[in-house]
matplotlib code that plots the C-alpha trace (Angstrom):
import matplotlib.pyplot as plt

x = [165.0, 165.5, 166.6, 165.5, 168.9, 169.2, 172.1, 170.6, 171.6, 171.2, 169.5, 166.6, 166.2, 163.5, 165.7, 161.8, 161.4, 161.0, 163.7, 166.3, 164.7, 166.9, 170.1, 168.9, 168.9, 172.2, 174.3, 173.6, 174.2, 173.2, 170.9, 173.4, 175.8, 172.9, 172.0, 175.9, 175.8, 172.9, 174.5, 177.9, 175.6, 176.7, 175.5, 173.8, 172.7, 169.0, 166.7, 162.7, 160.6, 157.0, 158.1, 159.7, 163.4, 164.4, 168.3, 170.7, 174.5, 177.2, 180.9, 183.5, 187.3, 189.4, 193.3, 193.8, 194.6, 191.8, 192.8, 189.2, 189.6, 191.7, 193.9, 194.6, 194.2, 197.1, 197.4, 196.2, 193.7, 190.7, 187.1, 185.0, 181.2, 179.8, 176.3, 175.0, 171.4, 169.2, 165.4, 165.0, 161.8, 162.8, 165.1, 169.5, 170.1, 172.6, 175.0, 173.6, 175.5, 178.2, 178.7, 178.7, 181.2, 183.9, 183.3, 184.6, 187.4, 189.0, 188.4, 189.3, 192.7, 192.2, 194.6, 191.7, 187.7, 186.2, 182.9, 182.1, 179.0, 177.4, 177.6, 174.0, 174.2, 175.0, 173.5, 175.7, 178.6, 178.0, 177.7, 180.9, 182.9, 181.4, 183.1, 186.3, 186.1, 188.2, 187.5, 190.5, 189.3, 186.8, 185.2, 185.5, 181.3, 181.6, 181.1, 183.2, 185.7, 185.8, 187.8, 188.9, 192.6, 194.2, 195.7, 195.4, 193.8, 192.8, 189.4, 187.0, 184.6, 187.1, 188.9, 185.5, 185.5, 189.3, 189.6, 192.6, 194.1, 195.9, 192.3, 191.4, 188.6, 185.3, 183.1, 179.0, 176.1, 173.2, 170.2, 168.9, 165.6, 167.8, 171.0, 170.1, 167.9, 171.0, 173.3, 171.7, 175.2, 176.0, 172.5, 173.2, 172.5, 169.8, 168.0, 167.2, 164.0, 164.0, 163.3, 165.6, 163.2, 164.3, 164.1, 166.6, 168.3, 168.8, 171.0, 172.3, 176.2, 175.9, 174.1, 172.6, 172.1, 170.6, 172.0, 172.6, 174.5, 177.6, 181.3, 179.8, 180.5, 184.5, 184.6, 185.3, 185.2, 187.3, 186.9, 186.5, 183.5, 183.0, 179.6, 178.3, 175.2, 173.4, 171.9, 168.9, 167.0, 169.9, 172.5, 174.7, 178.0, 176.7, 174.1, 175.8, 178.4, 180.7, 180.1, 180.4, 183.0, 182.2, 183.9, 182.7, 181.7, 180.6, 179.0, 176.4, 174.2, 170.6, 170.7, 173.3, 170.4, 168.7, 165.0, 163.5, 163.1, 167.3, 167.4, 164.9, 166.5, 170.1, 168.9, 167.6, 167.5, 170.5, 167.8, 166.0, 163.1, 160.3, 159.6, 157.3, 159.9, 162.6, 160.0, 159.8, 163.4, 164.0, 161.0, 161.9, 166.4, 166.1, 169.1, 170.4, 173.3, 173.4, 176.2, 176.5, 178.8, 179.9, 179.4, 182.7, 182.9, 181.3, 183.5, 183.4, 182.9, 181.2, 182.7, 180.6, 181.0, 182.5, 185.3, 185.8, 186.6, 188.4, 190.3, 190.4, 190.9, 187.9, 187.0, 183.8, 182.9, 183.2, 180.4, 178.7, 177.1, 180.5, 184.0, 187.2, 189.7, 193.3, 195.1, 195.6, 191.5, 191.1, 193.5, 192.2, 189.0, 189.8, 192.1, 189.0, 186.3, 188.7, 188.6, 190.5, 193.7, 192.9, 190.2, 193.2, 195.3, 198.5]
y = [230.7, 230.3, 227.2, 223.3, 223.2, 225.5, 226.0, 226.0, 226.3, 223.0, 225.1, 225.7, 221.9, 219.7, 216.8, 215.2, 215.0, 211.2, 211.8, 211.2, 208.2, 205.8, 207.8, 207.9, 203.9, 203.7, 205.8, 205.3, 209.1, 210.4, 212.9, 213.9, 214.7, 217.1, 218.9, 219.5, 221.2, 222.8, 224.7, 225.3, 227.5, 224.8, 224.5, 222.2, 221.8, 220.6, 219.8, 219.9, 218.0, 218.6, 220.6, 217.8, 217.0, 214.8, 215.7, 216.8, 217.0, 218.2, 219.1, 219.0, 220.2, 217.7, 218.2, 214.9, 211.2, 209.0, 205.3, 204.1, 203.4, 200.7, 201.0, 204.1, 207.6, 209.8, 213.4, 215.4, 218.4, 216.2, 217.4, 214.6, 214.2, 213.9, 213.1, 212.7, 211.6, 211.3, 210.2, 209.5, 210.3, 210.2, 212.6, 212.8, 215.1, 212.9, 214.5, 217.9, 217.1, 215.5, 218.7, 220.6, 218.4, 218.5, 222.4, 222.9, 219.6, 221.7, 225.5, 224.6, 222.8, 219.6, 216.2, 214.2, 213.9, 210.7, 209.7, 206.9, 204.0, 201.2, 198.5, 198.3, 202.1, 200.7, 203.3, 205.8, 204.1, 203.6, 207.4, 207.8, 205.7, 206.9, 210.7, 208.8, 207.5, 204.5, 202.2, 203.3, 200.4, 200.1, 202.0, 200.2, 200.6, 198.7, 201.5, 201.4, 204.4, 205.5, 208.4, 210.8, 212.4, 214.8, 212.2, 212.5, 209.4, 211.5, 210.1, 213.2, 211.2, 209.9, 213.3, 215.5, 218.3, 219.0, 219.8, 218.4, 221.5, 219.5, 219.3, 220.9, 223.9, 225.3, 228.3, 226.9, 229.3, 228.3, 230.0, 232.0, 230.0, 226.6, 227.8, 228.6, 224.8, 222.9, 225.0, 226.2, 227.5, 229.6, 231.9, 235.6, 238.3, 239.8, 235.8, 236.2, 235.6, 232.4, 229.3, 226.5, 223.1, 220.2, 218.4, 215.9, 218.2, 220.9, 218.3, 215.8, 216.8, 215.1, 217.3, 216.5, 219.3, 219.0, 221.5, 222.0, 224.3, 224.1, 222.8, 220.9, 217.8, 218.8, 218.5, 215.2, 213.5, 215.3, 218.3, 221.7, 223.6, 227.3, 228.2, 231.4, 232.2, 234.5, 238.1, 238.4, 241.4, 243.9, 244.6, 241.4, 243.5, 243.7, 241.2, 237.7, 236.4, 233.2, 231.9, 227.8, 225.0, 221.5, 218.9, 216.9, 213.1, 212.2, 214.4, 211.7, 212.5, 211.8, 208.5, 207.0, 206.0, 202.5, 204.3, 206.9, 204.9, 204.1, 208.2, 209.0, 206.6, 207.9, 212.0, 210.5, 212.8, 215.3, 216.8, 220.2, 218.8, 216.5, 212.9, 214.4, 217.4, 215.0, 213.1, 215.8, 216.7, 212.6, 212.9, 216.1, 216.2, 219.5, 219.7, 216.5, 216.7, 215.1, 216.4, 214.7, 217.1, 217.1, 220.3, 221.6, 224.8, 228.2, 231.2, 233.7, 236.5, 236.3, 238.3, 239.7, 240.0, 243.0, 241.6, 238.3, 240.8, 243.3, 241.4, 238.2, 238.3, 236.6, 238.5, 240.4, 238.4, 234.7, 232.6, 232.7, 229.1, 226.8, 228.1, 226.6, 228.6, 228.9, 228.2, 232.0, 233.0, 230.0, 231.1, 234.2, 233.5, 232.2, 235.5, 237.2, 234.7, 234.5, 230.6, 228.8, 226.9, 224.2, 223.0, 222.7, 219.8, 220.6]
z = [146.4, 142.7, 142.8, 144.0, 146.0, 149.2, 151.4, 155.0, 158.5, 160.5, 162.9, 160.3, 159.3, 160.7, 162.4, 163.0, 159.2, 158.1, 155.6, 158.6, 159.7, 157.9, 158.7, 162.5, 162.2, 159.9, 162.5, 166.0, 167.8, 164.3, 166.3, 169.3, 165.6, 163.8, 167.1, 167.9, 164.2, 164.9, 168.0, 166.1, 163.3, 160.4, 157.4, 154.7, 151.1, 151.0, 148.5, 148.5, 146.7, 147.0, 150.3, 151.6, 152.0, 149.5, 149.7, 152.1, 151.5, 154.0, 153.6, 155.8, 155.8, 157.7, 158.5, 160.3, 160.6, 161.1, 162.9, 162.4, 158.3, 157.3, 155.6, 158.1, 156.8, 157.0, 157.9, 155.1, 153.5, 152.7, 151.9, 153.8, 152.3, 155.8, 154.8, 151.4, 151.2, 148.0, 148.3, 144.3, 142.8, 138.6, 138.6, 139.2, 142.0, 142.9, 139.8, 141.2, 144.4, 142.9, 140.8, 144.0, 145.8, 143.2, 142.6, 146.2, 146.3, 143.0, 144.2, 147.8, 146.4, 148.8, 147.9, 148.2, 149.2, 150.7, 151.5, 153.5, 152.1, 153.4, 150.8, 150.5, 149.0, 145.5, 143.5, 145.0, 145.2, 141.0, 141.1, 142.5, 140.9, 137.4, 138.8, 139.9, 143.1, 143.8, 147.1, 150.0, 152.5, 155.6, 158.8, 162.0, 161.3, 157.8, 156.1, 152.9, 152.0, 148.6, 147.6, 144.6, 144.6, 142.3, 140.0, 136.5, 134.1, 130.5, 131.0, 131.1, 133.8, 135.7, 136.0, 136.2, 136.7, 135.9, 131.8, 130.1, 128.4, 125.3, 123.9, 121.0, 122.1, 120.2, 121.0, 120.6, 120.7, 122.7, 122.9, 126.4, 126.6, 126.7, 128.7, 132.5, 132.5, 131.2, 133.3, 136.0, 138.0, 135.0, 135.5, 134.9, 137.2, 135.0, 135.2, 139.4, 139.1, 136.7, 138.4, 138.3, 138.7, 140.0, 136.2, 135.1, 132.4, 135.2, 137.7, 135.2, 134.9, 131.4, 129.0, 125.6, 122.9, 119.9, 116.8, 113.3, 112.9, 110.4, 111.5, 114.7, 113.3, 113.4, 116.7, 118.3, 122.0, 124.6, 123.2, 125.2, 124.4, 125.7, 125.7, 124.5, 125.6, 122.9, 123.0, 125.2, 124.2, 124.4, 121.7, 121.1, 122.0, 125.6, 126.3, 124.5, 127.1, 127.3, 130.8, 130.9, 130.0, 128.9, 127.2, 124.5, 125.5, 121.9, 118.6, 117.0, 113.7, 113.8, 111.4, 113.6, 115.7, 115.2, 115.6, 117.5, 120.9, 120.4, 119.7, 122.8, 125.3, 124.3, 125.2, 128.1, 131.0, 129.7, 127.1, 127.7, 125.4, 126.1, 124.6, 122.2, 121.1, 120.8, 118.8, 116.4, 116.4, 115.2, 112.4, 110.8, 111.2, 110.9, 113.8, 112.9, 115.2, 118.8, 121.5, 124.5, 127.1, 130.7, 132.1, 134.1, 135.4, 135.1, 134.8, 137.6, 135.2, 132.3, 129.2, 126.7, 122.9, 122.8, 125.1, 122.8, 120.0, 121.3, 124.2, 123.3, 119.4, 118.1, 114.0, 114.5, 111.4, 112.8, 112.4, 116.0, 115.9, 116.6, 115.5, 116.7, 119.2, 119.0, 122.2, 122.8, 122.5, 124.9, 127.4, 126.9, 127.7, 130.7, 132.2, 131.3, 133.1, 135.7, 136.0, 138.6, 137.5, 139.3, 136.8, 134.4, 133.6, 131.1]

ax = plt.figure().add_subplot(projection="3d")
ax.plot(x, y, z, "-o")
ax.set_aspect("equal")
plt.show()
């Protein structure tokens, strides 16, 4: 498996692993519940770190009333985050799990998604609140119930992963050597042997890209970015593709940072570069622009340069680094990429 996250049947997961001890302590009957899932062929997302389980996510579709919650949950099609646990080890795998959850929420056309958490789980509560979950109420066992619905706020974090179509649109080029580690769910078929590792820049929903291309300063917060993965050994006509949509959080210039420490702290876990490489970038200023983006969605189909020119109306002579797209060009890319329309706020 070429990813740190695996989809596994409950029957292939060792319930005796010490990872599950806290869940057994917090939830009486957890072992019986787990064993029932084993017999029913249920699956979960599992993270392994140094050959041990360090993350577990189980999702369940519901369409029922729940009287154990106050206020009561009326009958509605909801996505329940049945079990969500991360053993932190300096990375941001929680955000990777959250991307999985919210992708399922949008593409499954659910009215709501919800999770139950004990008040002591402050880190997870903060993560869910950052990405639009609100406190609904409390279960009879003392857990807090947090939910997210399809109402929009015009805040790119709270609406995540949905995208506001009223924003400006840009095409942004990224080299293959950076692309897949930044956007793991946009990996190409030709990269099937590329190992996606447990690294912060891979797992975070916030991505940092450092660039020097002319025109990048024209983009601004909330703008939509179509990621253009440049040629990978063959003809650009066929191997350069668009495959990811992001939204701009902000664009900063190196001179906006007070010093190198400020710059490195800002880039944090979202940059593919090591601390030493970031130091070099800061000193040389060869690539002076720092773009922070949210990784929203991967395209189902990956239109290549030939399709962009012949079908989306992009000029063959257009500057490939960054270019502004018309609404018609952008909508054609969405059509060619077969992007689920549920991702867009009109």
